[in-house]
DSSP file (Angstrom, degrees, kcal/mol; ACC not computed):
  #  RESIDUE AA STRUCTURE BP1 BP2  ACC     N-H-->O    O-->H-N    N-H-->O    O-->H-N    TCO  KAPPA ALPHA  PHI   PSI    X-CA   Y-CA   Z-CA
    1    1 A X    >>        0   0    0      0, 0.0     4,-1.3     0, 0.0     3,-0.6   0.000 360.0 360.0 360.0  61.2   43.1  160.2   69.4
    2    2 A X  H 3>  +     0   0    0      1,-0.2     4,-1.6     2,-0.2     5,-0.2   0.865 360.0  58.1 -50.4 -44.3   44.2  163.4   71.3
    3    3 A X  H 3> S+     0   0    0      1,-0.2     4,-0.9     2,-0.2    -1,-0.2   0.871 100.0  56.0 -61.9 -39.3   47.8  162.9   70.2
    4    4 A X  H X4>S+     0   0    0     -3,-0.6     5,-2.7     1,-0.2     3,-0.9   0.926 108.6  46.4 -61.6 -44.9   47.1  162.9   66.5
    5    5 A X  H ><5S+     0   0    0     -4,-1.3     3,-0.9     1,-0.2    -1,-0.2   0.819 110.3  54.3 -68.6 -28.0   45.4  166.3   66.6
    6    6 A X  H 3<5S+     0   0    0     -4,-1.6    -1,-0.2     1,-0.2    -2,-0.2   0.630 106.5  52.9 -79.0 -12.5   48.2  167.7   68.8
    7    7 A X  T X<5S-     0   0    0     -4,-0.9     3,-0.8    -3,-0.9    -1,-0.2   0.035 127.2 -92.3-109.6  25.0   50.8  166.6   66.2
    8    8 A X  T < 5 -     0   0    0     -3,-0.9    -3,-0.2     1,-0.2    -2,-0.1   0.583  65.9 -77.6  80.6   9.3   49.1  168.3   63.2
    9    9 A X  T 3 <S+     0   0    0     -5,-2.7    -1,-0.2    -6,-0.2    -4,-0.1   0.702  74.9 171.2  74.2  19.4   47.1  165.3   62.2
   10   10 A X    <   -     0   0    0     -3,-0.8    -1,-0.2    -6,-0.4    -3,-0.1  -0.288  41.4 -93.4 -62.9 149.2   50.0  163.5   60.5
   11   11 A X        -     0   0    0      1,-0.1    48,-0.4     2,-0.0     2,-0.2  -0.355  38.4-112.6 -65.4 137.9   49.4  159.9   59.4
   12   12 A X        +     0   0    0      1,-0.2    46,-0.3    46,-0.1    -1,-0.1  -0.542  36.3 175.3 -69.9 134.7   50.4  157.2   61.8
   13   13 A X        +     0   0    0     44,-3.4    20,-2.7     1,-0.4     2,-0.3   0.779  60.7  14.6-107.6 -43.4   53.3  155.1   60.5
   14   14 A X  E     -AB  32  57A   0     43,-1.2    43,-2.7    18,-0.3    -1,-0.4  -0.933  59.2-162.6-135.4 152.4   54.2  152.7   63.3
   15   15 A X  E     -AB  31  56A   0     16,-2.2    16,-1.9    -2,-0.3     2,-0.4  -0.972   4.7-155.5-135.8 157.0   52.6  151.4   66.5
   16   16 A X  E     -AB  30  55A   0     39,-2.6    39,-1.8    -2,-0.3     2,-0.4  -0.997   5.8-162.7-130.6 132.9   53.9  149.6   69.5
   17   17 A X  E     -AB  29  54A   0     12,-2.6    11,-2.9    -2,-0.4    12,-1.5  -0.962   7.2-167.8-117.4 133.7   51.8  147.4   71.8
   18   18 A X  E     -AB  27  53A   0     35,-2.9    35,-2.0    -2,-0.4     2,-0.4  -0.940   5.6-156.4-121.7 144.8   52.9  146.4   75.3
   19   19 A X  E     -AB  26  52A   0      7,-2.7     7,-2.6    -2,-0.4     2,-0.6  -0.950  26.6-115.1-118.9 138.7   51.5  143.8   77.7
   20   20 A X  E     -A   25   0A   0     31,-2.9    31,-0.4    -2,-0.4     5,-0.3  -0.624  25.3-168.7 -73.3 117.9   51.9  143.8   81.5
   21   21 A X        -     0   0    0      3,-2.8    -1,-0.2    -2,-0.6     4,-0.1   0.442  51.6 -99.3 -86.7  -0.7   54.0  140.8   82.3
   22   22 A X  S    S+     0   0    0      2,-0.2     3,-0.1     0, 0.0    -2,-0.1   0.156 123.9  61.8  96.6 -16.9   53.3  141.0   86.0
   23   23 A X  S    S-     0   0    0      1,-0.6     2,-0.2     0, 0.0    -3,-0.0   0.047 125.3 -61.8-123.8  21.0   56.7  142.7   86.4
   24   24 A X  S    S-     0   0    0      2,-0.1    -3,-2.8     0, 0.0    -1,-0.6  -0.516  78.6 -43.3 117.4 171.7   56.0  145.8   84.2
   25   25 A X  E     -A   20   0A   0     -5,-0.3     2,-0.4    -2,-0.2    -5,-0.3  -0.519  49.8-168.1 -78.9 139.4   55.1  146.3   80.6
   26   26 A X  E     -A   19   0A   0     -7,-2.6    -7,-2.7    -2,-0.2     2,-0.2  -0.988  28.3-111.1-127.0 134.8   56.9  144.4   77.9
   27   27 A X  E     +A   18   0A   0     -2,-0.4    -9,-0.3    -9,-0.2     3,-0.1  -0.475  36.8 169.8 -67.5 128.8   56.7  145.1   74.2
   28   28 A X  E     +     0   0A   0    -11,-2.9     2,-0.3     1,-0.3   -10,-0.2   0.500  66.9  22.4-115.8 -11.1   54.8  142.4   72.3
   29   29 A X  E     +A   17   0A   0    -12,-1.5   -12,-2.6    11,-0.1    -1,-0.3  -0.957  50.5 165.8-156.0 138.2   54.4  144.1   68.9
   30   30 A X  E     +A   16   0A   0     -2,-0.3     2,-0.3   -14,-0.2   -14,-0.2  -0.799  32.7 133.3-151.2 105.2   56.2  147.0   67.1
   31   31 A X  E     -A   15   0A   0    -16,-1.9   -16,-2.2    -2,-0.3    -2,-0.0  -0.958  56.8 -81.1-152.8 166.0   55.4  147.2   63.4
   32   32 A X  E     -A   14   0A   0     -2,-0.3     2,-2.1   -18,-0.2     3,-0.5  -0.334  56.2-100.2 -64.8 152.7   54.5  149.4   60.5
   33   33 A X  S    S+     0   0    0    -20,-2.7    -1,-0.1     1,-0.2     3,-0.1  -0.518  83.1 119.5 -80.4  77.5   50.8  150.2   60.2
   34   34 A X  S    S+     0   0    0     -2,-2.1     2,-0.3     1,-0.3    -1,-0.2   0.503  73.9  30.6-114.1 -12.3   49.9  147.6   57.6
   35   35 A X        -     0   0    0     -3,-0.5    -1,-0.3     2,-0.0     0, 0.0  -0.991  61.0-144.0-146.0 149.6   47.3  145.6   59.6
   36   36 A X  S    S+     0   0    0     -2,-0.3     2,-0.3    -3,-0.1    -3,-0.0   0.322  82.8  68.9 -96.1   8.1   44.9  146.4   62.3
   37   37 A X        -     0   0    0      2,-0.0     2,-0.4     0, 0.0    -2,-0.0  -0.936  58.3-166.6-128.3 153.0   45.4  143.1   64.1
   38   38 A X        -     0   0    0     -2,-0.3     2,-0.6     2,-0.0    -9,-0.1  -0.999  13.0-145.5-135.9 135.9   48.3  141.5   66.0
   39   39 A X        -     0   0    0     -2,-0.4     2,-0.7     2,-0.0    -2,-0.0  -0.916  12.5-159.2-102.2 122.5   48.8  137.9   67.0
   40   40 A X        -     0   0    0     -2,-0.6     2,-0.5     1,-0.1     4,-0.1  -0.904   4.1-168.3-104.5 116.4   50.6  137.6   70.4
   41   41 A X        +     0   0    0     -2,-0.7     2,-0.2   -13,-0.2    -1,-0.1  -0.362  41.2 119.1-107.4  53.2   52.1  134.1   70.7
   42   42 A X  S    S-     0   0    0     -2,-0.5     2,-2.0     1,-0.0    -2,-0.1  -0.519  84.5 -74.3-101.2 178.9   53.1  134.0   74.3
   43   43 A X        +     0   0    0     -2,-0.2     2,-0.5     2,-0.0    -2,-0.1  -0.516  66.1 168.2 -77.1  81.1   51.8  131.5   76.9
   44   44 A X        -     0   0    0     -2,-2.0     2,-0.4    -4,-0.1     6,-0.0  -0.846  23.2-148.4-100.4 129.6   48.3  133.0   77.3
   45   45 A X    >   -     0   0    0     -2,-0.5     3,-2.1     4,-0.1    28,-0.3  -0.821  25.2-107.3-100.6 132.9   45.7  130.9   79.2
   46   46 A X  T 3  S+     0   0    0     -2,-0.4    28,-0.2     1,-0.3     3,-0.1  -0.318 106.5  27.1 -56.6 134.8   42.0  131.2   78.3
   47   47 A X  T 3  S+     0   0    0     26,-2.9    -1,-0.3     1,-0.3     2,-0.2   0.290  91.6 126.9  93.9  -9.3   40.2  133.1   81.0
   48   48 A X    <   -     0   0    0     -3,-2.1    25,-3.0    24,-0.1     2,-0.5  -0.518  61.1-121.2 -82.3 151.7   43.2  135.1   82.2
   49   49 A X  E     - C   0  72A   0     23,-0.2     2,-0.4    -2,-0.2    23,-0.2  -0.788  28.5-165.6 -92.6 131.0   43.1  138.9   82.4
   50   50 A X  E     - C   0  71A   0     21,-3.0    21,-2.7    -2,-0.5     2,-0.5  -0.951   9.6-149.7-122.8 138.6   45.6  140.7   80.3
   51   51 A X  E     + C   0  70A   0     -2,-0.4   -31,-2.9   -31,-0.4     2,-0.3  -0.930  22.7 176.3-112.2 121.0   46.6  144.4   80.5
   52   52 A X  E     +BC  19  69A   0     17,-2.8    17,-2.9    -2,-0.5     2,-0.3  -0.847  12.6 178.5-122.7 156.4   47.7  146.2   77.4
   53   53 A X  E     -B   18   0A   0    -35,-2.0   -35,-2.9    -2,-0.3     2,-0.3  -0.955  10.4-164.3-145.7 163.1   48.8  149.7   76.3
   54   54 A X  E     -B   17   0A   0     -2,-0.3    12,-2.8   -37,-0.2     2,-0.3  -0.922   9.5-167.3-142.4 166.9   49.9  151.1   73.0
   55   55 A X  E     -B   16   0A   0    -39,-1.8   -39,-2.6    -2,-0.3     2,-0.3  -0.965  12.0-149.5-150.0 160.1   51.6  154.1   71.4
   56   56 A X  E     -B   15   0A   0      8,-0.3     7,-2.8    -2,-0.3     2,-0.4  -0.860   3.2-148.5-128.9 160.4   51.9  155.3   67.8
   57   57 A X  E     +BD  14  62A   0    -43,-2.7   -44,-3.4    -2,-0.3   -43,-1.2  -0.964  17.9 163.7-129.9 151.9   54.4  157.2   65.8
   58   58 A X  E >   - D   0  61A   0      3,-1.7     3,-1.9    -2,-0.4   -46,-0.1  -0.717  64.7 -63.5-140.8-164.6   54.3  159.6   62.9
   59   59 A X  T 3  S+     0   0    0    -48,-0.4     3,-0.1     1,-0.3   -47,-0.1   0.716 132.7  59.0 -62.0 -18.0   56.7  162.1   61.4
   60   60 A X  T 3  S-     0   0    0      1,-0.3    -1,-0.3   -53,-0.1     2,-0.3   0.635 115.7-109.9 -83.4 -15.4   56.5  164.1   64.6
   61   61 A X  E <   -D   58   0A   0     -3,-1.9    -3,-1.7   -54,-0.0    -1,-0.3  -0.800  56.6 -19.8 119.1-163.3   57.8  161.1   66.7
   62   62 A X  E     -D   57   0A   0     -2,-0.3    -5,-0.2    -5,-0.2     2,-0.1  -0.559  56.6-133.6 -86.8 145.9   56.2  158.8   69.3
   63   63 A X        -     0   0    0     -7,-2.8     2,-0.1    -2,-0.2    -1,-0.1  -0.290  33.2 -90.5 -80.8 173.7   53.0  159.5   71.2
   64   64 A X        -     0   0    0      1,-0.1    -8,-0.3    -2,-0.1    -1,-0.2  -0.401  57.9 -85.6 -72.5 164.6   52.6  159.0   74.9
   65   65 A X        -     0   0    0    -10,-0.1   -10,-0.2    -2,-0.1    -1,-0.1  -0.458  43.9-116.8 -71.9 147.9   51.3  155.6   76.0
   66   66 A X        -     0   0    0    -12,-2.8    -1,-0.1     1,-0.1     2,-0.1  -0.294  42.4 -83.8 -70.3 164.7   47.5  155.1   76.0
   67   67 A X        -     0   0    0      1,-0.1   -13,-0.2   -14,-0.1    -1,-0.1  -0.461  60.4 -99.4 -61.2 148.7   45.7  154.3   79.2
   68   68 A X        -     0   0    0    -15,-0.1     2,-0.4    -2,-0.1   -15,-0.2  -0.433  36.4-154.0 -75.1 151.0   46.1  150.6   79.8
   69   69 A X  E     -C   52   0A   0    -17,-2.9   -17,-2.8    -2,-0.1     2,-0.5  -0.987   4.1-144.2-127.7 132.8   43.1  148.3   78.9
   70   70 A X  E     +C   51   0A   0     -2,-0.4     2,-0.3   -19,-0.2   -19,-0.2  -0.828  21.0 177.7 -99.4 132.9   42.3  144.9   80.5
   71   71 A X  E     -C   50   0A   0    -21,-2.7   -21,-3.0    -2,-0.5     2,-0.5  -0.868  28.1-123.3-124.9 163.1   40.9  142.1   78.3
   72   72 A X  E     -C   49   0A   0     -2,-0.3   -23,-0.2   -23,-0.2     2,-0.1  -0.942  29.6-125.0-107.3 124.5   39.9  138.5   79.1
   73   73 A X        +     0   0    0    -25,-3.0   -26,-2.9    -2,-0.5     2,-0.3  -0.423  37.1 176.0 -67.8 140.5   41.7  135.9   77.0
   74   74 A X        -     0   0    0    -28,-0.2     2,-0.3    -2,-0.1   -28,-0.0  -0.890  23.8-128.1-138.8 167.9   39.3  133.6   75.2
   75   75 A X        -     0   0    0     -2,-0.3     2,-0.4   -29,-0.0   -28,-0.0  -0.799  38.8 -91.8-113.9 161.0   39.4  130.8   72.7
   76   76 A X        -     0   0    0     -2,-0.3     2,-0.0     1,-0.1     0, 0.0  -0.597  50.1-122.9 -70.6 126.2   37.5  130.4   69.5
   77   77 A X        -     0   0    0     -2,-0.4     3,-0.1     1,-0.1    -1,-0.1  -0.296  25.5-100.8 -70.2 156.3   34.3  128.4   70.3
   78   78 A X        -     0   0    0      1,-0.1    -1,-0.1    -2,-0.0     2,-0.1  -0.380  45.9 -94.8 -68.0 153.5   33.4  125.2   68.6
   79   79 A X        -     0   0    0      1,-0.1    -1,-0.1    -2,-0.1     0, 0.0  -0.445  48.8 -99.2 -67.5 143.9   30.8  125.3   65.9
   80   80 A X              0   0    0      1,-0.1    -1,-0.1    -2,-0.1    -3,-0.0  -0.314 360.0 360.0 -63.1 147.7   27.3  124.5   67.1
   81   81 A X              0   0    0     -3,-0.1    -1,-0.1     0, 0.0    -2,-0.1   0.461 360.0 360.0 -84.8 360.0   26.1  121.0   66.5
């Protein structure tokens, strides 16, 4: 968290998550820091690769964007029989 130490260590207030839509990054979440999880309800297909980046804000303003991270979408598996 390089940005936090460069801004005096102020508490994060808000975060923004962006997903690469294939035509550039689009914001999919922008909210107060009350939860560490976000549900993205777009048409995501299991097995597809998704590219995300984020940034945070505190009293000093917004950070730069993080490096982007690719994840593979998955579904919750069925319970074993």
